[in-house]
C-alpha positions, 0 to 999 in steps of 0.5 A: 958916102965919101968912103964909098966914093974913094973905095969905088974910085969915083967922085962923091957926086957920082955916088950921089947921082945914083944914090941921093942918100945913104938910105937909097944906097942901103936899100939898093944893097938890100934889093941886091941881097934879095936877088941873090937869095932868089938865085939860090932857090930855083923853082922846080929844082929837086931837094938835093940840088937846092940843099946843095946850093942853099948852104953855101949860097946863103952863107956867101950872101950872109957874109958879104952883106953882114954889115946890113944887119946893123942898119935900121930900115930907111923908113922906120926903126925896124931892122932892114928886111925886104918884104919879099925876101922869103917868098922864093924859099917858102914857095919852093919848100911848099912845092917840095913838100907837095911832091913828097921830097920834104916832110909835109907835116911841118909848115914851110915857115 
């Protein structure tokens, strides 16, 4: 938390005011990752458009937040994972298969 405060140019108390523990800070970062993942997959977009954005978008999110992979979940020993992280992509894959843009014989998961 000290290093985050220093790198951000604020006092440690300011960091703690927004994030009372490291776990809260990490969870806020996970929530940000999920929001950025959702921005990559737009409901109703065609397959070519989504795949054009998906590769670079996921790579960019993955590179920026790679350090989160090594963090345990704040409430258990499981790796950090947002329960809704895959919902936008799975919904889009289902929609695209129903429209015939993707193979329908493979499950979206």
